[in-house]
N, C-alpha and C positions, 0 to 999 in steps of 0.2 A: 434529538437525534435526526439524522437526515432521512430522506425519502425511503431508501432501502434499508436503513438501519445499519449499514456497514461504514467502517472508517478505513481509509487508506492513509498510511504514513509513508512518505518518501524521506529517507535519511540521506541528506547531503547530495541531492541530485546535481548532475554536472552539465547536462545538455538541455538548453532552453527549449528546443523543439520537442523533445520527449515530454518535458513537464507541461508544455502547452497542449500537447495531445491528451495528456492525462487530465488536465483541467477541463478540456472539452468532454472527455469521457465522464467526468464527475457531473458535469451539467446534464448530460444525456441519460445517466443512470441513477443519479440522486445520492451517490455516496458522498460522505464528508471527506474532503481531502486536507491532509495536514502535511505541511512541508517543513521539515526540520533542517536547519542550516548547520554550518554555512553552505550556501549554494555557490556555484562557480559562475553565476550570472545574476543580473539585476532583474527584478520583476517588470521593469519597463523595457526589457530587451525586445527588439522588434521580432526576433525569431520566435520567442515565447508567445507574443501577441498573435503573430501570424498563424502559428500552429493551433492555437486555441480559437481562432476565428472570432466570432462575436459572442462566444459562449462564456467568457470570463465572468460577466455579471450574473450568470445563471448558476454558477458553481458555488457550492459551500466550501470555502477554502480558508484555512488559517495558516499563517506563517509562524514558526517557532524558531528561537535562536539556536536550539540544539535538541537532540532527541529526548533528553531528560525533561525538558520543558514541555514537549509534546505529550510525553507520558503523564506528567503532572496534570496538564490541561484535560486529558482524557480520563483521568481518574485511574490510571493503570499503576497500581501500587503494590500488588502482591501477585504471586504466581497463581495461575489457574491452569490446570491440566486439561487436555482435550475433552475429557468427559465431564468436567466440572460444570456446575450450574451458574457461576457468576458470569455476568455479561461482559466482563473485562478480559476476554481471551485475546491473545496476540499470536498471530501466525506469521513467522518470519520466513519469507520466500528466499530460497538459496538453491544453487545447483547441487548442493550436498544435502538437501533436505531428507528427512527420514520418512516422510509421508508424501504421497502424491497429492496434488491439489484436489483431485476428485475423491480422495479417501476421507477428507475432512467433512464433517457434518456442520455446516456453517449455521450461525444463528444471528439474529439482529443484535447489534452491539459489538460484534467481532471486529478486530483490527487486523488489517492485512499490511504487513511491514515489508518494505522493499529498500534495497541499498543503492549505492552509487552505480552508475553505468560501468565504470572501469574496474571496480574491485568488489562490488556487491556489499553485503553487510560485513562489518568487522567481526572478528571472532568473539570479542567480549559481548557484542550485541546479540549474537546468536546464542551465546551461552548464558545470557541474563536469565535469572530464575523467573522473571515476568513473562518470558516467551513460553507460550503454551506448547508449541511444536514448531519444528523447522519443516518447511514444505518445499517440494520441488515440482516443477512443471516438466513432465517427461519429454525427453529429446532423444534423438539417435545417439548411440555411443560415440564418444570422441568429439562431440560438439561442445562448445564452451558455454554459450548463453544466448538467450533471446534478448531482443531489444527491450528496454525497460517499459516503454509504453505498451508494447505487445504483451509483456508479462502481466502487467496490471490489468489489461483488458481480459486476458484469458482467465485470470483469477477472479476478477469482479463478476464476469458473466457466469462463471460456474457457481459462485456463491449466490448470485441473484437468481439463477435458475433453480437452485435448491430451495430458495425462499419463494418459489412460484412467481417470480417476477413481480412480487408485491411492491408497491411504492409507499 
């Protein structure tokens, strides 16, 4: 497991700059980043490299052909409810989440799942029984969504704060 014991999964990210910023965040905070394809960019994209600066080699990052491959790699095979003890909990971040990101009691081994910039997570992904809970980051009414990199940063720092910033 990575430094903070958290895993972030990006499902089909579309914007290389966002993914580059998230790679940099992974390097600075120690979470393991898993990118499930297909992506709309190549990992050699200059915008991705520029946004990640020189942190790419410091991040723990794994590419997967699709979300199911990421789940298999992470050992996410069965449902775990928010209060369950297994370390394989999955929190799907969505504007329609039932719990605020600050209401979750994060633990090492938790997976934070984020969708595409344009459409978020598909309905079947949010309804998958392996998803422990759907989670929202509060915003003012009538606003659509935060930027993906900002959403990941908000979620990761809240989870890491709850873990007392342990590495």
